[in-house]
Residue frames as a rotation matrix with the C-alpha (Angstrom) as fourth column:
MET 1
0.862 0.073 0.501 -8.40
0.420 -0.656 -0.628 -15.93
0.283 0.752 -0.596 84.18
THR 2
0.119 -0.905 -0.409 -4.87
0.800 -0.157 0.580 -14.57
-0.589 -0.396 0.705 83.91
ILE 3
0.970 0.129 0.207 -4.38
0.221 -0.821 -0.527 -10.96
0.102 0.557 -0.824 82.90
ARG 4
0.072 -0.993 -0.089 -0.81
0.969 0.048 0.242 -10.06
-0.237 -0.103 0.966 81.93
ILE 5
0.839 0.166 -0.518 0.42
0.164 -0.985 -0.050 -6.46
-0.519 -0.043 -0.854 82.01
VAL 6
0.064 -0.759 0.648 2.64
0.996 0.014 -0.083 -4.98
0.054 0.651 0.757 79.30
THR 7
0.806 0.131 -0.578 4.11
0.205 -0.977 0.064 -1.46
-0.556 -0.170 -0.814 79.31
ASP 8
0.664 -0.653 0.366 6.94
0.378 -0.129 -0.917 0.48
0.646 0.747 0.161 77.75
SER 9
-0.064 -0.856 -0.513 10.26
0.928 0.138 -0.345 1.62
0.366 -0.498 0.786 79.15
THR 10
-0.458 -0.062 0.887 9.01
-0.017 -0.997 -0.078 5.15
0.889 -0.051 0.456 79.85
CYS 11
0.569 0.796 -0.206 7.09
0.181 0.124 0.976 3.89
0.803 -0.592 -0.073 82.92
ASP 12
-0.134 -0.781 0.611 10.20
-0.494 -0.481 -0.724 4.28
0.859 -0.399 -0.321 85.05
LEU 13
0.875 0.417 0.245 9.20
-0.423 0.416 0.805 1.60
0.234 -0.808 0.541 87.57
PRO 14
-0.027 -0.891 0.452 12.05
-0.953 0.160 0.259 0.12
-0.303 -0.424 -0.853 89.67
ALA 15
-0.401 -0.234 -0.886 13.31
-0.658 0.746 0.101 -3.24
0.638 0.623 -0.453 88.41
HIS 16
-0.999 -0.007 0.036 12.28
-0.030 0.714 -0.700 -5.01
-0.020 -0.700 -0.714 91.61
VAL 17
-0.277 0.959 -0.064 8.64
-0.496 -0.200 -0.845 -3.91
-0.823 -0.202 0.531 91.15
ILE 18
0.095 0.243 -0.965 8.63
-0.990 0.125 -0.066 -5.06
0.105 0.962 0.252 87.52
GLU 19
-0.686 -0.463 -0.561 10.11
-0.414 0.883 -0.223 -8.39
0.598 0.079 -0.798 88.53
GLU 20
-0.908 0.334 0.252 7.87
-0.135 0.337 -0.932 -8.93
-0.396 -0.880 -0.261 91.57
LEU 21
-0.064 0.992 -0.110 4.69
-0.414 -0.127 -0.901 -8.28
-0.908 -0.012 0.419 89.59
GLY 22
-0.283 -0.113 0.953 5.70
0.596 0.758 0.266 -10.03
-0.752 0.643 -0.147 86.35
ILE 23
0.636 0.453 -0.625 5.30
-0.113 -0.746 -0.656 -6.86
-0.764 0.488 -0.423 84.27
ILE 24
0.158 -0.540 0.826 6.58
0.930 0.363 0.060 -7.06
-0.332 0.759 0.560 80.71
VAL 25
0.385 -0.122 -0.915 8.45
-0.033 -0.992 0.118 -3.95
-0.922 -0.015 -0.386 79.56
VAL 26
0.552 -0.181 0.814 8.90
0.832 0.173 -0.526 -3.20
-0.046 0.968 0.246 75.86
PRO 27
-0.213 -0.705 -0.676 11.87
0.574 -0.650 0.498 -0.85
-0.791 -0.282 0.543 75.34
LEU 28
0.931 0.341 -0.133 11.39
0.140 -0.668 -0.731 2.30
-0.338 0.661 -0.669 73.29
PHE 29
0.268 -0.866 0.422 14.24
0.941 0.141 -0.307 3.51
0.206 0.479 0.853 71.16
ILE 30
0.619 -0.257 -0.742 16.51
0.081 -0.919 0.386 6.46
-0.781 -0.299 -0.548 71.94
ASN 31
0.636 -0.347 0.689 17.94
0.759 0.118 -0.641 7.73
0.141 0.930 0.338 68.67
ILE 32
0.517 -0.604 -0.606 21.25
0.003 -0.707 0.707 9.52
-0.856 -0.367 -0.364 68.82
GLY 33
-0.455 -0.583 -0.673 22.46
-0.683 -0.256 0.684 10.65
-0.571 0.771 -0.281 65.47
GLU 34
-0.165 0.329 -0.930 22.02
-0.878 0.380 0.290 7.76
0.449 0.865 0.226 63.06
ARG 35
-0.763 -0.221 -0.608 21.95
-0.001 0.940 -0.340 5.05
0.647 -0.259 -0.718 65.75
GLY 36
0.279 0.892 0.355 18.95
-0.642 -0.101 0.760 3.75
0.714 -0.440 0.545 67.73
TYR 37
-0.835 -0.546 -0.069 19.42
-0.270 0.517 -0.812 2.26
0.479 -0.660 -0.579 71.19
ARG 38
0.106 0.882 -0.460 16.86
0.306 0.411 0.859 0.17
0.946 -0.232 -0.226 73.05
ASP 39
0.061 0.007 0.998 16.09
-0.693 -0.719 0.048 2.09
0.718 -0.695 -0.039 76.23
GLY 40
0.456 0.060 0.888 17.41
-0.861 0.281 0.423 0.31
-0.224 -0.958 0.180 79.30
ILE 41
0.886 -0.180 0.428 19.03
0.234 0.969 -0.078 -2.44
-0.400 0.170 0.901 77.27
GLU 42
0.366 -0.762 0.535 21.57
0.879 0.095 -0.467 -0.86
0.305 0.641 0.704 74.97
ILE 43
-0.494 -0.495 0.715 21.78
0.131 -0.855 -0.501 2.44
0.859 -0.154 0.488 76.82
THR 44
-0.260 0.373 -0.891 21.12
0.962 0.178 -0.207 3.25
0.082 -0.911 -0.405 80.48
ARG 45
0.801 0.576 0.164 19.50
0.541 -0.814 0.213 6.39
0.256 -0.082 -0.963 81.78
LYS 46
0.585 -0.653 -0.481 22.75
0.228 -0.437 0.870 7.33
-0.778 -0.619 -0.107 83.45
GLU 47
-0.399 -0.752 0.525 24.70
0.726 0.091 0.682 6.97
-0.561 0.653 0.509 80.17
PHE 48
0.102 0.546 0.831 22.09
0.918 -0.374 0.134 8.96
0.384 0.749 -0.539 78.32
TYR 49
0.927 0.374 -0.013 21.93
0.347 -0.846 0.405 11.89
0.140 -0.380 -0.914 80.73
THR 50
0.350 -0.886 -0.302 25.71
0.366 -0.168 0.916 11.93
-0.862 -0.431 0.265 81.37
ASN 51
-0.571 -0.632 0.524 26.42
0.673 0.005 0.739 12.19
-0.470 0.775 0.422 77.65
LEU 52
0.401 0.876 0.267 23.47
0.870 -0.273 -0.411 14.39
-0.288 0.397 -0.871 76.74
PRO 53
0.625 -0.151 -0.766 25.43
-0.096 -0.989 0.116 17.68
-0.774 0.001 -0.633 76.63
ASN 54
-0.366 -0.916 -0.166 27.96
-0.395 -0.009 0.919 16.12
-0.843 0.402 -0.358 74.22
TYR 55
0.027 0.408 0.913 25.56
0.680 0.661 -0.316 14.63
-0.732 0.630 -0.259 71.63
PRO 56
-0.879 -0.473 0.066 26.16
0.357 -0.560 0.748 16.20
-0.316 0.680 0.661 68.19
SER 57
-0.642 0.745 0.183 22.39
-0.262 -0.437 0.860 16.49
0.721 0.504 0.476 67.56
HIS 58
-0.340 0.623 0.705 19.22
-0.938 -0.165 -0.306 16.51
-0.074 -0.765 0.640 69.65
PRO 59
-0.990 0.005 0.138 18.26
0.003 1.000 -0.012 12.88
-0.138 -0.011 -0.990 70.56
THR 60
-0.220 0.962 -0.161 14.80
-0.913 -0.144 0.382 11.62
0.344 0.231 0.910 69.54
THR 61
-0.466 0.163 0.870 12.74
-0.465 0.791 -0.397 8.64
-0.753 -0.589 -0.293 70.55
GLY 62
-0.541 0.293 -0.789 11.25
-0.721 0.322 0.614 5.81
0.434 0.900 0.036 68.47
THR 63
0.222 0.783 0.581 8.44
-0.909 0.381 -0.167 3.38
-0.352 -0.491 0.797 68.93
PRO 64
-0.674 -0.383 0.632 8.82
-0.181 0.915 0.361 -0.40
-0.716 0.129 -0.686 68.67
SER 65
-0.804 0.337 -0.490 7.20
-0.511 0.030 0.859 -1.95
0.305 0.941 0.148 65.60
MET 66
0.235 0.961 0.145 3.73
-0.969 0.219 0.118 -3.50
0.081 -0.169 0.982 65.48
ASP 67
0.397 -0.130 -0.908 5.45
-0.235 0.943 -0.238 -6.86
0.887 0.307 0.344 64.92
VAL 68
-0.750 -0.660 0.046 7.33
-0.154 0.107 -0.982 -6.52
0.643 -0.744 -0.182 68.24
PHE 69
-0.492 0.658 0.570 3.99
-0.849 -0.221 -0.479 -6.06
-0.189 -0.720 0.668 70.04
CYS 70
0.467 0.713 -0.524 2.23
-0.817 0.575 0.054 -8.85
0.340 0.403 0.850 68.05
LYS 71
-0.053 -0.573 -0.818 5.03
-0.085 0.819 -0.568 -11.32
0.995 0.039 -0.092 68.85
LEU 72
-0.911 -0.283 0.301 4.99
-0.289 -0.083 -0.954 -10.41
0.295 -0.956 -0.006 72.55
TYR 73
-0.157 0.929 0.335 1.21
-0.973 -0.086 -0.216 -10.68
-0.172 -0.359 0.917 72.80
SER 74
0.491 0.315 -0.812 1.27
-0.577 0.816 -0.033 -14.08
0.652 0.485 0.582 71.09
GLU 75
-0.470 -0.744 -0.475 4.02
-0.023 0.548 -0.836 -15.32
0.882 -0.382 -0.275 73.42
LEU 76
-0.817 0.185 0.547 2.04
-0.577 -0.249 -0.778 -14.21
-0.008 -0.951 0.310 76.47
ALA 77
0.259 0.959 -0.112 -1.13
-0.966 0.258 -0.020 -15.89
0.009 0.114 0.993 75.19
SER 78
0.295 -0.219 -0.930 0.80
-0.308 0.900 -0.310 -19.09
0.904 0.378 0.198 74.46
ALA 79
-0.762 -0.631 -0.143 2.20
-0.007 0.229 -0.973 -18.97
0.647 -0.741 -0.179 78.04
GLY 80
-0.522 0.604 -0.602 -1.32
0.820 0.549 -0.161 -18.91
0.233 -0.578 -0.782 79.45
ALA 81
-0.888 0.260 -0.378 -2.50
-0.092 -0.908 -0.409 -15.29
-0.450 -0.328 0.831 79.51
SER 82
-0.229 0.884 0.409 -6.25
0.900 0.351 -0.256 -15.14
-0.370 0.309 -0.876 78.96
GLU 83
0.865 0.400 0.303 -6.15
0.482 -0.830 -0.280 -11.36
0.139 0.388 -0.911 78.52
ILE 84
-0.281 -0.958 -0.052 -3.40
0.959 -0.279 -0.043 -8.78
0.027 -0.062 0.998 78.02
LEU 85
0.881 0.432 -0.194 -3.50
0.447 -0.894 0.038 -5.16
-0.157 -0.120 -0.980 79.16
SER 86
-0.089 -0.907 0.411 -0.91
0.978 -0.158 -0.136 -3.02
0.188 0.390 0.902 77.40
ILE 87
0.802 0.378 -0.463 -0.48
0.527 -0.812 0.249 0.35
-0.282 -0.444 -0.850 79.17
HIS 88
-0.047 -0.856 0.515 1.62
0.989 -0.111 -0.094 3.07
0.137 0.505 0.852 77.46
ILE 89
-0.719 -0.357 -0.596 2.88
0.433 -0.901 0.017 6.64
-0.543 -0.246 0.803 77.53
SER 90
0.120 0.831 -0.542 0.37
0.070 -0.552 -0.831 9.28
-0.990 0.062 -0.124 76.52
LYS 91
0.194 0.020 0.981 -0.47
0.936 0.295 -0.191 9.32
-0.294 0.955 0.039 72.82
SER 92
0.992 0.121 0.027 0.06
0.124 -0.960 -0.252 13.10
-0.004 0.254 -0.967 72.94
LEU 93
0.458 -0.889 0.000 3.76
-0.678 -0.350 0.646 12.35
-0.575 -0.296 -0.763 73.54
SER 94
-0.696 -0.702 0.147 4.37
-0.507 0.626 0.592 9.16
-0.508 0.338 -0.792 71.58
ALA 95
-0.050 0.631 -0.774 2.82
-0.932 0.250 0.264 6.87
0.360 0.734 0.576 68.96
THR 96
-0.900 -0.435 0.010 3.53
-0.409 0.839 -0.358 3.83
0.147 -0.327 -0.934 71.14
VAL 97
-0.496 0.764 0.413 -0.09
-0.166 0.383 -0.909 3.27
-0.852 -0.519 -0.063 72.31
ASP 98
0.357 0.628 -0.691 -1.35
-0.823 -0.139 -0.550 3.61
-0.442 0.766 0.468 68.72
VAL 99
-0.311 -0.557 -0.770 1.11
-0.805 0.585 -0.097 0.96
0.504 0.590 -0.631 67.53
ALA 100
-0.959 -0.027 0.281 0.12
-0.208 0.740 -0.640 -1.27
-0.191 -0.672 -0.715 70.43
ARG 101
-0.081 0.997 0.019 -3.58
-0.465 -0.021 -0.885 -0.80
-0.882 -0.081 0.465 69.48
LEU 102
0.262 0.094 -0.961 -2.91
-0.959 0.139 -0.248 -1.80
0.110 0.986 0.126 65.87
ALA 103
-0.729 -0.586 -0.355 -1.10
-0.510 0.810 -0.290 -4.91
0.458 -0.031 -0.889 67.13
ALA 104
-0.736 0.523 0.430 -4.00
-0.251 0.379 -0.891 -5.67
-0.628 -0.764 -0.147 69.51
GLU 105
0.257 0.859 -0.443 -6.46
-0.781 -0.085 -0.618 -5.48
-0.569 0.505 0.649 66.60
LYS 106
-0.056 -0.368 -0.928 -4.31
-0.867 0.479 -0.138 -7.92
0.496 0.797 -0.346 64.62
CYS 107
-0.942 -0.311 -0.124 -4.32
-0.200 0.820 -0.537 -10.47
0.268 -0.481 -0.835 67.49
GLN 108
-0.191 0.978 0.083 -7.90
-0.860 -0.208 0.465 -11.63
0.472 0.017 0.881 67.29
GLU 109
0.021 0.170 -0.985 -7.41
0.073 0.983 0.171 -15.08
0.997 -0.076 0.009 68.81
PHE 110
-0.149 -0.030 -0.988 -7.02
0.976 0.158 -0.152 -13.56
0.161 -0.987 0.006 72.28
LYS 111
0.786 0.588 0.189 -8.07
0.542 -0.804 0.246 -10.37
0.297 -0.091 -0.951 74.03
VAL 112
-0.415 -0.883 -0.220 -5.60
0.909 -0.394 -0.132 -7.47
0.030 -0.255 0.967 74.14
VAL 113
0.801 0.598 0.013 -6.48
0.595 -0.799 0.091 -4.01
0.065 -0.066 -0.996 75.42
ALA 114
-0.384 -0.883 0.269 -4.09
0.825 -0.459 -0.330 -1.14
0.415 0.095 0.905 74.66
PHE 115
0.613 0.615 -0.496 -4.57
0.790 -0.495 0.362 1.63
-0.023 -0.613 -0.789 77.21
ASP 116
0.011 -0.520 0.854 -3.44
0.342 -0.801 -0.492 5.25
0.940 0.297 0.168 76.88
SER 117
-0.198 -0.160 -0.967 -2.14
0.973 0.091 -0.214 6.21
0.122 -0.983 0.137 80.32
ARG 118
0.662 0.361 0.657 -2.44
0.421 -0.904 0.072 9.90
0.620 0.229 -0.751 79.44
GLN 119
0.898 -0.440 0.008 0.74
-0.193 -0.378 0.905 10.22
-0.396 -0.814 -0.425 81.47
LEU 120
0.471 -0.824 -0.314 4.47
-0.264 0.208 -0.942 9.82
0.842 0.526 -0.119 81.28
SER 121
-0.512 -0.831 0.216 7.15
-0.488 0.075 -0.870 8.43
0.707 -0.551 -0.444 83.56
LEU 122
-0.991 0.055 -0.122 5.90
0.130 0.612 -0.780 7.35
0.032 -0.789 -0.614 86.98
GLY 123
-0.347 0.929 -0.131 2.41
-0.821 -0.368 -0.435 8.66
-0.452 -0.043 0.891 86.14
THR 124
0.249 0.321 -0.914 2.26
-0.759 0.651 0.021 5.69
0.602 0.688 0.406 83.79
GLY 125
-0.630 -0.629 -0.455 4.27
-0.217 0.705 -0.675 3.54
0.746 -0.327 -0.581 86.16
PHE 126
-0.810 0.382 0.446 1.79
-0.480 0.007 -0.877 3.95
-0.338 -0.924 0.178 89.00
GLN 127
0.230 0.918 -0.324 -1.01
-0.955 0.149 -0.257 2.83
-0.188 0.368 0.911 86.68
VAL 128
0.054 -0.333 -0.942 1.03
-0.556 0.773 -0.305 -0.15
0.830 0.540 -0.143 85.54
GLU 129
-0.915 -0.402 -0.004 1.81
-0.203 0.470 -0.859 -1.18
0.347 -0.786 -0.512 89.14
THR 130
-0.439 0.832 0.339 -1.86
-0.734 -0.114 -0.670 -0.75
-0.519 -0.543 0.660 90.12
ALA 131
0.373 0.624 -0.687 -3.06
-0.911 0.387 -0.143 -2.83
0.177 0.679 0.712 87.19
ALA 132
-0.300 -0.567 -0.767 -0.54
-0.346 0.814 -0.467 -5.61
0.889 0.125 -0.440 87.92
ARG 133
-0.951 -0.039 0.308 -1.55
-0.309 0.193 -0.931 -5.73
-0.023 -0.980 -0.196 91.59
MET 134
-0.118 0.992 0.054 -5.22
-0.862 -0.075 -0.501 -5.80
-0.493 -0.106 0.864 90.69
ALA 135
0.261 0.129 -0.957 -4.66
-0.762 0.635 -0.122 -8.58
0.592 0.761 0.264 88.11
ARG 136
-0.717 -0.610 -0.337 -2.81
-0.247 0.674 -0.696 -10.55
0.652 -0.416 -0.634 90.75
GLU 137
-0.796 0.482 0.366 -5.82
-0.422 -0.008 -0.907 -10.14
-0.435 -0.876 0.210 93.08
GLY 138
-0.699 0.523 0.488 -8.11
0.630 0.773 0.075 -11.59
-0.337 0.360 -0.870 90.39
LYS 139
-0.110 0.656 -0.747 -9.86
-0.131 -0.755 -0.643 -8.36
-0.985 0.027 0.169 89.37
THR 140
0.433 0.375 0.820 -11.50
0.744 0.365 -0.560 -8.28
-0.509 0.852 -0.121 85.95
MET 141
-0.526 -0.574 0.628 -10.29
0.842 -0.452 0.292 -6.28
0.116 0.683 0.721 82.99
GLY 142
0.196 0.721 0.665 -13.29
0.487 -0.660 0.572 -3.96
0.851 0.212 -0.480 83.43
GLU 143
0.880 0.114 -0.461 -12.46
0.473 -0.285 0.834 -3.31
-0.036 -0.952 -0.305 87.08
ILE 144
-0.054 -0.978 -0.201 -8.83
0.828 -0.157 0.538 -2.58
-0.558 -0.138 0.818 86.26
LEU 145
-0.481 -0.127 0.867 -9.66
0.756 -0.561 0.338 -0.26
0.444 0.818 0.366 83.39
LYS 146
0.624 0.747 0.228 -12.12
0.463 -0.589 0.662 1.66
0.629 -0.307 -0.714 85.60
GLU 147
0.698 -0.436 -0.568 -9.42
0.540 -0.201 0.818 2.16
-0.470 -0.877 0.095 88.21
LEU 148
-0.364 -0.875 0.318 -6.88
0.872 -0.201 0.447 3.25
-0.327 0.440 0.836 85.56
ASP 149
-0.047 0.422 0.905 -9.27
0.639 -0.684 0.352 5.85
0.768 0.595 -0.238 84.15
ASP 150
0.905 0.394 -0.163 -9.75
0.358 -0.494 0.793 7.19
0.232 -0.775 -0.587 87.67
LEU 151
0.323 -0.875 -0.360 -5.99
0.674 -0.054 0.737 7.30
-0.664 -0.480 0.572 88.35
ALA 152
-0.417 -0.494 0.762 -5.29
0.902 -0.323 0.285 8.99
0.106 0.807 0.581 84.99
SER 153
0.315 0.662 0.680 -7.87
0.557 -0.709 0.432 11.70
0.769 0.242 -0.592 85.73
ARG 154
0.984 0.097 0.146 -6.25
-0.061 -0.593 0.803 12.69
0.164 -0.799 -0.578 89.00
SER 155
0.427 -0.903 -0.043 -2.53
0.702 0.301 0.645 12.16
-0.570 -0.306 0.763 88.33
PHE 156
0.971 -0.227 0.073 -0.11
-0.134 -0.773 -0.621 14.87
0.197 0.593 -0.781 87.28
VAL 157
0.495 -0.868 -0.048 3.63
0.843 0.466 0.268 14.50
-0.210 -0.174 0.962 86.65
ALA 158
0.925 -0.375 -0.057 6.24
-0.380 -0.913 -0.151 17.21
0.004 0.161 -0.987 86.95
ALA 159
0.644 -0.765 0.035 9.92
0.765 0.642 -0.041 16.68
0.009 0.053 0.999 86.07
ARG 160
0.869 -0.486 -0.089 13.12
-0.476 -0.872 0.117 18.57
-0.135 -0.059 -0.989 86.62
LEU 161
0.693 -0.699 -0.177 16.54
0.440 0.604 -0.664 17.72
0.571 0.383 0.726 85.24
GLU 162
0.831 -0.523 0.191 19.54
-0.489 -0.520 0.701 18.09
-0.267 -0.675 -0.687 87.55
PRO 163
-0.007 -0.901 -0.433 23.19
-0.895 0.199 -0.399 17.17
0.446 0.385 -0.808 87.14
TRP 164
0.742 0.196 -0.641 23.82
-0.048 0.969 0.241 13.45
0.669 -0.148 0.728 87.61
ASN 165
0.506 -0.569 0.648 25.70
-0.844 -0.169 0.510 12.66
-0.181 -0.805 -0.566 90.82
SER 166
0.159 -0.534 -0.830 28.58
-0.555 0.647 -0.523 10.30
0.816 0.544 -0.193 90.12
């Protein structure tokens, strides 16, 4: 049984952790004016925060489409995943997990669980890393979900913006 882990770009895990654990990251969109940028692909965090004071309007975020998730889930299943766990930013902050759930319902030929981390940033990231490590150890989906519920119930994230050091 191979469980693959999917998350979104808000998880803020370092690239080496994502690569080491084979985590799949779906970029969210950062909308600046009329243009949308795929987070981490078409705009870096440094670029975003450096230019933030100069944007003509307040940036917003956007969720990938259900088709993006469906295609990714199908590709993972075709590559040998027996189950897929898709862990995303809190639904109180983004529609991402709801879109992932709709895509999961559409993919009935294989099992996909969309999980609301109830967190943001590394609160989600720690859950994603834990799930990937547990999947690598051969834990079941049920065991992983139980651990994620426990982590979510006792994790709290605080953030503070400071000037970017060049």
